[in-house]
N, C-alpha and C positions, 0 to 999 in steps of 0.2 A: 262705486263709492269706496270699496276696499282699496282699489288701486290708487285713488286720490289720497286716501288716508296714509297709505304706505309711502307715497311720494312726499307727503308732508313730514312724516317722521324721519325719512331719509334726509330731507333738507335740514331739519332741525338737528339731526346728528352731525351732519357735515359742518353746520355752523358751530356747533360745540367743539368739534375737533379743531377747526380752524382757530377758534378763539383760544383754546388751550395751547395750541402751538404758538400763537402770538404772545400769550402771557409768558410761556416758557422762554421764548427767545428774549423778551424784554428783561426778564429777571436774570437770565444768564449774561446778557450784555452788561447789566448794571452790577451784578453781584457774583460774577463767575469765580473770583478768588475765594469768596466766603463759602460758596457752595462746594467748591473743590475741597476746602478745608473741612467742612462738615462731613463730606464723604469719607475723608481719611481719618476722621476723629470720632465718628458717630459711636463706635464701640466703646470708647472711653468716656463718653458723655451721656448722662442720663437725661438728656433734654431733647430727645428726638421729636421732630415735628413731622407728622404724617404729610402735611401739606408740602413742606419743603422737600421731603424725600420723593414725593410723587412728581415734583417738578424736575427732578434729576433723572428720571427714567424716560426712555423714548416713548413717544405718544403712540399708543395702539388704538385701534378702533374701539371705543367704549360702548357700553350699553347706553340706550337713550336715557339721559339724565332727567330728573324732575325739573320742572320749569324754574323752581326756586334756586337751583344751582347755577343757573345762567346769570351769574352776578357780573358786575362790572370788573374791569381789570384792577382798578384801585382797591375795590373791596376784597378781591382775591388776594392781592398782595398783603393786605392787612392781616390775613390769617396766618402769614408766615411768622414763626416765632422770632421776635426781635432779638431775643437772647443769643440766637445763633450768630447773627451778624455782629453783635456786641462782642461776644467771646472771640470771634474770628479776628476782629479788628485789634483786640488786645494781644492775641497770640502772634500777630504780625510784628508787634513791638517788643514783646517780652523775650528774654534770653531763654535758651532751652532748659536751663536749670535755675532753681531759685538762687538769685545772686543780687547784689546791689546793682541798681540801675544806673546807667550813665545819665548825665544831664539831658542829653538829646532824647533818650528813651523816656525819661520822666516827663519831659515837655509833651511828647507824643501821647503818653498815657493821659495826661491832663486834658489834652484836646479830645480824646475819646470820651472821657468822663463828661466834659462840657457838652459834647454833641449828643450823648445819649441820656444824660440825667439833667442837663441844664444847671449843673452845679460847678462853680469854680473851685476846683480842688487842686492843690499844688504841693510839691515836695518841699518847698522852702517858702516860709512866710515871715515877713518882718526881719529878714536876714537870719532866721533860725531854721534849722532842719534837724531831723533825726539822723542816726548813723546809717539808716537805710529806709527805703520806702516799699520794698518787696521782700517779704520774709515769711517765716513759719509761725503761725499762731497756735497757741495751746490753751487748754481749759483753765479758767480761773474760778474761784469761788465767789459767793455773794459777799458783799462788804456791808459792814454795820453802818447804817445811814444816820443814826442819832444814838445817844447813849443807851436808851431803853430798848433799842431794836434787837430782835433775836428771831430765830427761825419760826417761832410759833406765831409771830405777828407780821412777818416779812411780806406775806402775800395777801392779795385782796380776795382771792377765791381758792377753793380747794383744788380746782383744776390746775391753777398756776402752781400751787404747792406740790402737787403730784408730778407736774412736768419739769419744774425747775429746782425743786427742793433737794433732790438727792445729792447735789454737789456740796451742800452745806455752806456754812459761813466761815470766812477766813478768821483765824485766831487773833490777828492784829488788824489795825485800821488801815485804810488805804493811804497812799502816799501823801494825801492832802487832808488827812484826818476825817472827821465826820462830815457827811454831806450837809447836815443841819445841826445846829448846836443843841437842839432839844426837840422833843416830839411836837411841842406846840408851834415850833418854827418850821416844822417839816411840811413841805408843799409838794404839789405834783412836779414841780421843776426838779427838786432833789430826787424824787421817786424815779423820774425818767433818766436822770443822770446815772444813778446806780444801776438801773436796769440795763442801760445801753452804755456800759463803760468798757474801756480796754486799759491794759497796762502796757506801757512802752518803755524801752530802755533809754530813759531820759539822760542817765548818767554817761551814756556813750555819745551823746550829741556833740558834734564838733563845737568847741568853744565853751562847753559846759563848765569846766573847771575855772575858767577865767572870770566868770561872773555867775556864780551858782544861784544867787537870789533872783537875778533877772530871768534865768532859764526856768527856775521853779515857778515863778509867777506866770511866765508865758505858757508853760505846759499845763498848769492846773485847770482842769475842766475845758481844755481846748478841744474844739470840735474836729473830728476827722471823718473821712469817708473810707470805709473798709469794704473791699470787694473781693469776693471769691472768683478768681478768673476761670475756674473749672465749671462753674454753673451760672455765672453772671449775677448772682445775688449780691446786693449791696446794702449797707446800713450806715447811717450817720450816728456817730458815737461821741463820747467825750473821753479824754484821758483822765481816768480816776485813780490810777495807781502807777507806780514805777516798777519795772521788772519786765520779764523774768531774769533770773541770774543767767550768766553766760553759759554755765556748765550744763544747763538744761537742754541746750541745742535749739531753743526756741528764741524768737526775736520779739514777740509780743504775746499778750494773753487777752482772752475775751471772756466776758461774763457768760454765765450759762445761757442767757437769752440770746446774746450775740452769737455764740457758738452754734446753738441749735438753729437759728435762722440762717446762718451762712452754710449750714450743713457741713461744718468742719469737725463734728464730733465723730471720730472714727477710732478703730483699734490702735492706730499709730499715735493718737493723742495730739497730733499736730498736722498742719497742712498749709499750703501757700495762700497768702492774701496780699493784696496791694493796700497800702494805707497812706493817705494823703491828707494834708491839712485842708479844712474847709474855710475858704475866705468868705466869712459871713459877718462883716462888721456891724450890721444892723440886727443880727440875731433873728433872722426870719426863717431859717431852715430848721425844721423840727427834727428831733432825734428819732431814730427808728428806721425801719426798712424804707428803701428808696426804689421806686419803680422806673423802668425805662419809659421815656416820654414817647 
């Protein structure tokens, strides 16, 4: 009896090893470049995936796994952190340093966004573009949403106030004034816009001086997709302010909520992001964090 049980477990172990090797081979055949990229960048990225790293090691004879670990190949693949492949695909396109992208690079980045998020995000929309689509983002303050708004009533919960309140409120209004004309007209739409807003250098946009009114109308509350290429986090925002000034060394700014979600709050006060216009004529894409599909 003992001999038969030992043979059974040996057979089970051999099947597990064979399956692991098969999965490993298929993943390497399909994602070899991404896994090589992960191996060379894992120390710089805080997105390590135990499953992915395990697949990059030679298969040794493992202990007998529990039966629930004998999952299908497809299920095993789903456990791989998709952010790894997303960031790898972006890094293949982006320049080694933060710099304006070429039209070809912008097109390839748009393709990556569409593939992973299902969102059409472009560097140029309706013939208008910013001076760049890849730059350094810095911290902005909260904006006054309506005339009576102040920090004592700005948040819905004490938890939000503690988390996002320390940055305070900007002394002046955003580039497009109040988000609502009065508290009675203030809705969740305006609340979300102020919460997920960015400031961009509209005044440096090519053609801006030739038709300022056209450009101001275009940029006001325009949706954009902002992505941190170093951790794969993405958020849909609106343009709620103009800035920052050129002397700051920053190319755009983010609300406290945007900066914390993107994890761009660091001692340097700025970090690289991609920012592309969201082509959403029917206004179906909500503001806030975006997950990879």
